[in-house]
LOVOMAR-144915 format. One record per residue (C-alpha): x, y, z. Coordinates in steps of 0.05 Angstrom, whole numbers, plus 5000, padded with zeros to 4 digits. Each point is the difference from the previous one (the first is absolute). Example, Ala and Ser with C-alpha at 12.3 -4.5 7.8 and 13.67 -1.06 7.14 Angstrom:
2
<x=5246	y=4910	z=5156>
<x=5027	y=5069	z=4987>
This chain:
504
<x=8816	y=8898	z=6244>
<x=4982	y=4926	z=4997>
<x=4963	y=5006	z=5066>
<x=4961	y=5060	z=4975>
<x=4981	y=4963	z=4936>
<x=4978	y=4939	z=5040>
<x=4958	y=5045	z=5046>
<x=4966	y=5032	z=4940>
<x=4989	y=4939	z=4956>
<x=4981	y=4947	z=5052>
<x=4933	y=5032	z=5023>
<x=4983	y=5017	z=4928>
<x=5017	y=4934	z=4967>
<x=4924	y=4988	z=4993>
<x=4993	y=5066	z=4963>
<x=5057	y=4981	z=4953>
<x=4968	y=4932	z=4985>
<x=4932	y=5034	z=4989>
<x=5033	y=5050	z=4952>
<x=5031	y=4943	z=4959>
<x=4933	y=4964	z=4996>
<x=4966	y=5064	z=4976>
<x=5052	y=5012	z=4947>
<x=4994	y=4929	z=4974>
<x=4924	y=5008	z=4997>
<x=5006	y=5059	z=4952>
<x=5048	y=4961	z=4956>
<x=4950	y=4943	z=4997>
<x=4941	y=5045	z=4985>
<x=5037	y=5035	z=4943>
<x=5031	y=4938	z=4970>
<x=4954	y=5000	z=4940>
<x=5014	y=5061	z=4955>
<x=5029	y=5042	z=5057>
<x=4967	y=5058	z=5037>
<x=4931	y=5025	z=4983>
<x=5002	y=5060	z=4954>
<x=4943	y=5050	z=5005>
<x=4991	y=5067	z=4964>
<x=5032	y=5034	z=5060>
<x=5060	y=4954	z=4992>
<x=5008	y=5025	z=4928>
<x=5000	y=5073	z=5024>
<x=5056	y=4983	z=5048>
<x=5043	y=4959	z=4952>
<x=4992	y=5046	z=4940>
<x=5019	y=5061	z=5042>
<x=5061	y=4964	z=5027>
<x=5020	y=4978	z=4929>
<x=4994	y=5072	z=4975>
<x=5041	y=5026	z=5059>
<x=5055	y=4948	z=4988>
<x=5003	y=5023	z=4927>
<x=5008	y=5072	z=5022>
<x=4930	y=5023	z=4979>
<x=4975	y=5018	z=5069>
<x=4938	y=4971	z=5034>
<x=4959	y=4988	z=4938>
<x=4948	y=4945	z=4998>
<x=4984	y=4953	z=4942>
<x=4952	y=5048	z=4965>
<x=5055	y=5052	z=4997>
<x=4968	y=5045	z=5053>
<x=5033	y=5020	z=5067>
<x=4988	y=4953	z=5059>
<x=4956	y=5041	z=5047>
<x=4946	y=4952	z=5024>
<x=5052	y=4964	z=5041>
<x=5062	y=5026	z=5037>
<x=5069	y=4983	z=4975>
<x=5027	y=4961	z=5060>
<x=4983	y=4929	z=4977>
<x=5019	y=5012	z=4927>
<x=5066	y=5027	z=5028>
<x=5012	y=4934	z=5036>
<x=4984	y=4962	z=4936>
<x=5048	y=5045	z=4962>
<x=5056	y=4986	z=5049>
<x=4987	y=4925	z=4992>
<x=5001	y=5010	z=4925>
<x=5071	y=5028	z=5005>
<x=5020	y=4939	z=5040>
<x=4964	y=4951	z=4954>
<x=5003	y=5032	z=4930>
<x=4970	y=4938	z=4968>
<x=4933	y=5017	z=5031>
<x=4970	y=5004	z=5069>
<x=4933	y=4964	z=4992>
<x=5031	y=4930	z=5004>
<x=5037	y=5016	z=5065>
<x=4942	y=5037	z=5034>
<x=4970	y=4937	z=5032>
<x=5065	y=4993	z=5039>
<x=4999	y=5074	z=5018>
<x=4928	y=4994	z=5025>
<x=5018	y=4937	z=5038>
<x=5056	y=5038	z=5034>
<x=4954	y=5059	z=5016>
<x=4948	y=4953	z=5029>
<x=5054	y=4965	z=5042>
<x=5022	y=5069	z=5025>
<x=4928	y=5016	z=5019>
<x=4994	y=4936	z=5040>
<x=5068	y=5008	z=5033>
<x=4987	y=5072	z=5020>
<x=4932	y=4980	z=5028>
<x=5032	y=4944	z=5040>
<x=5054	y=5045	z=5028>
<x=4948	y=5050	z=5023>
<x=4954	y=4947	z=5028>
<x=5060	y=4974	z=5041>
<x=5010	y=5070	z=5029>
<x=4926	y=5006	z=5018>
<x=5014	y=4942	z=5048>
<x=4943	y=4956	z=4977>
<x=5003	y=4927	z=5020>
<x=5033	y=4956	z=4948>
<x=4936	y=4965	z=4980>
<x=4966	y=5067	z=4991>
<x=5057	y=5024	z=4956>
<x=4998	y=4936	z=4959>
<x=4925	y=5007	z=4988>
<x=5008	y=5072	z=4975>
<x=5059	y=4980	z=4955>
<x=4959	y=4944	z=4970>
<x=4943	y=5049	z=4987>
<x=5049	y=5044	z=4962>
<x=5031	y=4943	z=4960>
<x=4933	y=4970	z=4981>
<x=4963	y=5066	z=4987>
<x=4966	y=4996	z=4931>
<x=5004	y=5076	z=4998>
<x=5076	y=5002	z=5008>
<x=5011	y=4940	z=4955>
<x=4960	y=5035	z=4945>
<x=5040	y=5064	z=5008>
<x=5068	y=4966	z=4998>
<x=4978	y=4957	z=4940>
<x=4989	y=5064	z=4959>
<x=5046	y=5054	z=4973>
<x=4970	y=5054	z=5044>
<x=5029	y=5057	z=5040>
<x=4966	y=4975	z=5064>
<x=5055	y=4947	z=5004>
<x=5049	y=5056	z=5017>
<x=4950	y=5045	z=5036>
<x=4984	y=4947	z=5053>
<x=5074	y=4992	z=5015>
<x=5007	y=5075	z=5008>
<x=4941	y=5002	z=5049>
<x=5032	y=4948	z=5045>
<x=5068	y=5035	z=4997>
<x=4965	y=5066	z=5017>
<x=4967	y=4967	z=5061>
<x=5069	y=4975	z=5021>
<x=5032	y=5069	z=4989>
<x=4942	y=5035	z=5037>
<x=5009	y=4954	z=5059>
<x=5075	y=5013	z=4999>
<x=4988	y=5075	z=5001>
<x=4949	y=5000	z=5056>
<x=5045	y=4955	z=5041>
<x=5062	y=5043	z=4987>
<x=4977	y=5069	z=4976>
<x=5058	y=5032	z=4962>
<x=5008	y=5035	z=4934>
<x=5029	y=4940	z=4963>
<x=4942	y=4955	z=5019>
<x=4950	y=5054	z=4982>
<x=5033	y=5009	z=4933>
<x=4998	y=4925	z=4986>
<x=4925	y=4997	z=5016>
<x=4988	y=5060	z=4954>
<x=5041	y=4972	z=4943>
<x=4961	y=4934	z=5002>
<x=4935	y=5039	z=4996>
<x=5028	y=5041	z=4942>
<x=5020	y=4938	z=4961>
<x=4932	y=4968	z=5013>
<x=4963	y=5061	z=4970>
<x=5035	y=4990	z=4933>
<x=4988	y=4925	z=5002>
<x=4925	y=5009	z=5007>
<x=4963	y=5066	z=5010>
<x=4966	y=4966	z=5059>
<x=5068	y=5007	z=5034>
<x=4975	y=5067	z=5026>
<x=4967	y=4958	z=5054>
<x=5069	y=4989	z=5029>
<x=5011	y=5075	z=5003>
<x=4933	y=5008	z=5035>
<x=5016	y=4943	z=5048>
<x=5068	y=5028	z=5017>
<x=4972	y=5070	z=5009>
<x=4945	y=4975	z=5046>
<x=5048	y=4960	z=5043>
<x=5046	y=5059	z=5007>
<x=4944	y=5048	z=5020>
<x=4972	y=4951	z=5051>
<x=5066	y=4984	z=5033>
<x=4989	y=5029	z=5070>
<x=5074	y=4999	z=5018>
<x=5017	y=5065	z=4964>
<x=4980	y=5072	z=5006>
<x=4955	y=5032	z=4947>
<x=5060	y=5037	z=4970>
<x=5040	y=4935	z=4996>
<x=4941	y=4964	z=4967>
<x=4991	y=5053	z=4946>
<x=5075	y=4999	z=4986>
<x=5000	y=4924	z=4991>
<x=4937	y=5001	z=4958>
<x=5028	y=5056	z=4956>
<x=5065	y=4961	z=4987>
<x=4962	y=4935	z=4989>
<x=4950	y=5033	z=4954>
<x=5051	y=5036	z=4957>
<x=5042	y=4938	z=4989>
<x=4943	y=4950	z=4992>
<x=4963	y=5041	z=4948>
<x=5062	y=5020	z=4960>
<x=5001	y=4943	z=4949>
<x=4925	y=5004	z=4989>
<x=5004	y=5075	z=4987>
<x=5055	y=4988	z=4948>
<x=4959	y=4944	z=4966>
<x=4936	y=5042	z=4999>
<x=5036	y=5062	z=4975>
<x=5029	y=4960	z=4943>
<x=4930	y=4974	z=4983>
<x=4971	y=5071	z=5002>
<x=5055	y=5026	z=4955>
<x=4989	y=4946	z=4948>
<x=4924	y=4991	z=5000>
<x=4969	y=5058	z=5040>
<x=4973	y=4948	z=5048>
<x=5028	y=4972	z=5065>
<x=4980	y=4927	z=4990>
<x=4967	y=4999	z=4931>
<x=4927	y=5011	z=4983>
<x=4960	y=4969	z=5057>
<x=4925	y=4991	z=4999>
<x=4958	y=5020	z=5060>
<x=4979	y=4944	z=5046>
<x=4937	y=4963	z=4982>
<x=4998	y=4952	z=5059>
<x=4967	y=5028	z=5063>
<x=5033	y=4995	z=5068>
<x=4951	y=4946	z=5024>
<x=5017	y=4956	z=4940>
<x=5074	y=5009	z=5012>
<x=4990	y=4982	z=5074>
<x=4965	y=4937	z=4975>
<x=5059	y=4984	z=4954>
<x=5049	y=5010	z=5058>
<x=4956	y=4953	z=5042>
<x=5002	y=4947	z=4946>
<x=5077	y=5002	z=4998>
<x=5004	y=4996	z=5076>
<x=4950	y=4943	z=5001>
<x=5046	y=4961	z=4952>
<x=5056	y=5009	z=5051>
<x=4959	y=4975	z=5059>
<x=4981	y=4928	z=5019>
<x=4932	y=4974	z=4978>
<x=4998	y=5043	z=4937>
<x=4939	y=4963	z=4973>
<x=4960	y=5018	z=5061>
<x=5019	y=5074	z=5007>
<x=5007	y=5022	z=4927>
<x=4926	y=5016	z=5000>
<x=5010	y=5058	z=5047>
<x=5055	y=5041	z=4966>
<x=4977	y=5070	z=5022>
<x=4995	y=4978	z=5072>
<x=5070	y=4969	z=4997>
<x=5028	y=5062	z=4967>
<x=4968	y=5045	z=5052>
<x=5023	y=4956	z=5058>
<x=5071	y=4999	z=4972>
<x=5003	y=5076	z=4994>
<x=4969	y=5010	z=5069>
<x=5046	y=4949	z=5032>
<x=5063	y=5029	z=4969>
<x=4977	y=5070	z=5018>
<x=4985	y=4980	z=5072>
<x=5069	y=4970	z=5009>
<x=5030	y=5063	z=4971>
<x=4959	y=5045	z=5046>
<x=5012	y=4957	z=5061>
<x=5075	y=5002	z=4990>
<x=4997	y=5076	z=4988>
<x=4957	y=5016	z=5061>
<x=5041	y=4956	z=5045>
<x=5062	y=5038	z=4978>
<x=5036	y=4936	z=4979>
<x=5065	y=5013	z=4963>
<x=5001	y=4975	z=4928>
<x=5063	y=4959	z=5009>
<x=4976	y=4929	z=4985>
<x=4989	y=4964	z=4934>
<x=4927	y=4983	z=5014>
<x=4982	y=5072	z=5018>
<x=5032	y=5026	z=4937>
<x=4965	y=4946	z=4960>
<x=4933	y=5018	z=5031>
<x=5009	y=5073	z=4982>
<x=5019	y=4983	z=4928>
<x=4939	y=4953	z=4995>
<x=4949	y=5054	z=5016>
<x=5036	y=5052	z=4957>
<x=5006	y=4954	z=4939>
<x=4929	y=4974	z=5005>
<x=4972	y=5070	z=5007>
<x=5042	y=5024	z=4941>
<x=4974	y=4944	z=4955>
<x=4928	y=5014	z=5019>
<x=5006	y=5075	z=4987>
<x=5042	y=4995	z=4937>
<x=4955	y=4947	z=4968>
<x=4940	y=5044	z=5014>
<x=5031	y=5064	z=4971>
<x=5038	y=4970	z=4941>
<x=4982	y=4943	z=4953>
<x=5046	y=4941	z=4993>
<x=4990	y=4925	z=5004>
<x=4953	y=4980	z=5056>
<x=5032	y=4987	z=5068>
<x=5025	y=4928	z=5000>
<x=5052	y=4955	z=5033>
<x=5056	y=5029	z=4957>
<x=4987	y=5072	z=5020>
<x=4991	y=4980	z=5073>
<x=5059	y=4952	z=5002>
<x=5048	y=5051	z=5033>
<x=4954	y=4997	z=5060>
<x=5001	y=4925	z=5010>
<x=5063	y=4992	z=5043>
<x=4988	y=5063	z=5043>
<x=4929	y=4974	z=5009>
<x=5027	y=4933	z=5024>
<x=5048	y=5035	z=5047>
<x=4945	y=5043	z=5029>
<x=4948	y=4944	z=5009>
<x=5052	y=4951	z=5025>
<x=5031	y=5046	z=5053>
<x=4936	y=5031	z=5026>
<x=4965	y=4933	z=4999>
<x=5055	y=4972	z=5044>
<x=4995	y=5061	z=5045>
<x=4925	y=4989	z=5010>
<x=5014	y=4927	z=5019>
<x=5051	y=5023	z=5051>
<x=4947	y=5045	z=5033>
<x=4960	y=4937	z=5017>
<x=5018	y=4980	z=5071>
<x=4964	y=4933	z=5001>
<x=5049	y=4947	z=4975>
<x=4944	y=4956	z=4973>
<x=4969	y=5057	z=4959>
<x=5070	y=5020	z=4977>
<x=5011	y=4929	z=4973>
<x=4933	y=5003	z=4964>
<x=5019	y=5066	z=4966>
<x=5068	y=4973	z=4981>
<x=4972	y=4937	z=4969>
<x=4946	y=5041	z=4965>
<x=5056	y=5041	z=4968>
<x=5037	y=4937	z=4979>
<x=4937	y=4968	z=4971>
<x=4981	y=5063	z=4961>
<x=5072	y=5004	z=4973>
<x=4998	y=4927	z=4978>
<x=4934	y=5014	z=4964>
<x=5033	y=5059	z=4964>
<x=5060	y=4958	z=4981>
<x=4956	y=4944	z=4975>
<x=4960	y=5049	z=4957>
<x=5063	y=5032	z=4974>
<x=5029	y=4932	z=4984>
<x=4939	y=4977	z=4962>
<x=5000	y=5064	z=4958>
<x=5076	y=4998	z=4989>
<x=4998	y=4927	z=4977>
<x=4943	y=5012	z=4951>
<x=5034	y=5063	z=4974>
<x=5066	y=4963	z=4992>
<x=4967	y=4946	z=4958>
<x=4971	y=5053	z=4955>
<x=5064	y=5041	z=4990>
<x=5043	y=4938	z=4994>
<x=4959	y=4977	z=4940>
<x=4989	y=5065	z=4963>
<x=5042	y=5055	z=5032>
<x=4977	y=5058	z=5043>
<x=4938	y=5033	z=4972>
<x=5029	y=5059	z=4963>
<x=5039	y=5016	z=4937>
<x=5048	y=4944	z=5018>
<x=4949	y=4944	z=5001>
<x=4995	y=4949	z=4944>
<x=4941	y=5035	z=4966>
<x=5044	y=5060	z=4986>
<x=5067	y=4965	z=4995>
<x=4973	y=4956	z=4943>
<x=4956	y=5052	z=4968>
<x=5000	y=4993	z=4923>
<x=4990	y=5075	z=4992>
<x=5059	y=5016	z=5045>
<x=5043	y=4949	z=4963>
<x=4984	y=5036	z=4935>
<x=5020	y=5067	z=5031>
<x=5065	y=4970	z=5025>
<x=5023	y=4977	z=4932>
<x=4966	y=5052	z=4955>
<x=5015	y=5072	z=5021>
<x=4974	y=5031	z=4935>
<x=4935	y=5021	z=5034>
<x=5041	y=5049	z=5042>
<x=5038	y=5028	z=4940>
<x=4943	y=5028	z=4958>
<x=5009	y=5071	z=5025>
<x=4933	y=4997	z=5035>
<x=4982	y=5001	z=5074>
<x=4989	y=4930	z=5028>
<x=4948	y=4989	z=5055>
<x=4978	y=4939	z=5038>
<x=4952	y=4980	z=5056>
<x=5060	y=4961	z=5028>
<x=5058	y=5045	z=4983>
<x=5036	y=4977	z=5063>
<x=5002	y=4929	z=4974>
<x=5024	y=5023	z=4932>
<x=5058	y=5036	z=5033>
<x=5016	y=4941	z=5045>
<x=5003	y=4948	z=4944>
<x=5016	y=5040	z=4937>
<x=5041	y=5056	z=5033>
<x=4964	y=5053	z=4960>
<x=4978	y=5067	z=5028>
<x=4928	y=5012	z=4982>
<x=4943	y=5044	z=5025>
<x=4948	y=4981	z=5051>
<x=4929	y=4999	z=4974>
<x=4966	y=5059	z=5035>
<x=4952	y=4991	z=5057>
<x=4928	y=5022	z=4989>
<x=5004	y=5049	z=5059>
<x=5056	y=5040	z=4966>
<x=4959	y=5037	z=4947>
<x=5059	y=5039	z=4972>
<x=5042	y=4938	z=4989>
<x=4941	y=4964	z=4969>
<x=4988	y=5058	z=4952>
<x=5075	y=5001	z=4980>
<x=4996	y=4926	z=4985>
<x=4936	y=5008	z=4959>
<x=5031	y=5057	z=4959>
<x=5060	y=4958	z=4977>
<x=4995	y=4991	z=4925>
<x=5036	y=4933	z=5001>
<x=5024	y=4953	z=5055>
<x=5013	y=4927	z=5015>
<x=4957	y=4966	z=5054>
<x=5023	y=4935	z=5032>
<x=4939	y=4970	z=5035>
<x=5003	y=4942	z=5049>
<x=4936	y=4961	z=5014>
<x=5023	y=4977	z=5069>
<x=5015	y=5069	z=5028>
<x=4940	y=5026	z=5038>
<x=5008	y=5072	z=5020>
<x=4933	y=5034	z=5000>
<x=5030	y=5069	z=5013>
<x=5031	y=5000	z=4930>
<x=4963	y=5013	z=4935>
<x=4965	y=4938	z=4977>
<x=5006	y=4972	z=4930>
<x=4928	y=5019	z=4985>
<x=5013	y=5072	z=5022>
<x=5062	y=5004	z=4956>
<x=4959	y=4975	z=4940>
<x=4952	y=5058	z=5006>
<x=5057	y=5049	z=4986>
<x=5048	y=4959	z=4956>
<x=4999	y=4952	z=4941>
<x=5037	y=4937	z=5021>
<x=5036	y=4956	z=4950>
<x=5026	y=4933	z=5023>
<x=5075	y=4992	z=4986>
<x=5007	y=4933	z=5035>
<x=4955	y=4959	z=5044>
<x=5017	y=4950	z=5056>
<x=4959	y=4959	z=5047>
<x=5017	y=5047	z=5058>
<x=4997	y=5067	z=4963>
<x=5002	y=5042	z=4937>
<x=5048	y=5052	z=4970>
<x=4960	y=5056	z=4967>
<x=5016	y=5057	z=4953>
<x=4957	y=5058	z=5025>
<x=4977	y=5060	z=4958>
<x=4959	y=5059	z=5024>
<x=4929	y=5000	z=4973>
């Protein structure tokens, strides 16, 4: 046993050290006021709080959680049982552990890809220093768990395609199933697994369909349960979604901007985002087609990563075009970062190996090293500047100093009479009110939802808690509210006002 442990640990000691460094970085970044808390974070924590209290998956405005799947709130709920005093204070350590797991898993897979040590170290450093990943693991977001699940899926997929048996197929399917209820984008793992199974040229057509059927039924099971529950409670699968307003070409440009941020020389290439986005999609697609036409078996980490990369990028482009949500950004694309590194790193090395001239090979190798150093330098400059900012005022979100020391929120924490008048309470920052005052209040309706706007306007009496520093242009503005309601100031603060509203 000791010999086996030594054989496993010794070649991966660098990955273990890298994982520890990554975990410490997250602790340092979240040292001031803890993790960043966004509106999405409040949906997760409020649903987990309700579940722990036995009220089901109900979010802070007392409506069912349907815009997000229940997987991440379930994890938070389990942690709440373990730490009944509250999970927010311990979440920086949870995120640090998850980031360390991401780095360790990446290192273990890079070791199996048989890259040279210096190549492996460069890729590990690009993971540790990635501003995208540091941002994700400094926030209370479901991507922190989703990225881990993607890497474990790649590991399980490689295990299955190396040793194809029912147990390994079931493990791959279960990972995909869990990912779909962590983020709805987890369906990309189902699509990736299905494609890899169909393109495996070692099996007969009958065998392929049998494997795909089993994988499909298991992998989609938890998502079907989650969506069925949503449909039963709200008559919608994932809440009321607006149609996409961003054309495909604009989304391709946004993808290109994110990819440009990941590449060396960002300042020089950021001006060509559509070209970068198109080149990225074409390159990933070409690798996928080449591997398919050559009949290469999908039994290596880098080939599985390349398949996932093209599937995930295509899914994001199509979904962002058909459905409206926040514009494609580094957060939404973050699950692609490590598979992207795997793909570029492995196939970049393969291209170098095709060069027969030793002098040219050395030039290509040094070019890769120089470009990597440039990336690391740019990452380091950004990380240092970002650390100075978050160290002084907290991560820009509901946990930063502007919100933590808000006079209006302080009033709501000590005076709960505003919530006890028997009237509906609305706010343009209802998430922050729940986070600091632990009161369940309604979300001010978005302009696009005419029915909800009309219901709000028809209320005879209600309380409105208005924050000056919350800029959400999708919500009703104060001027628009004044056209329908008479507003009486109950109490005024430098950062907001509490109004008594009456229908005109």
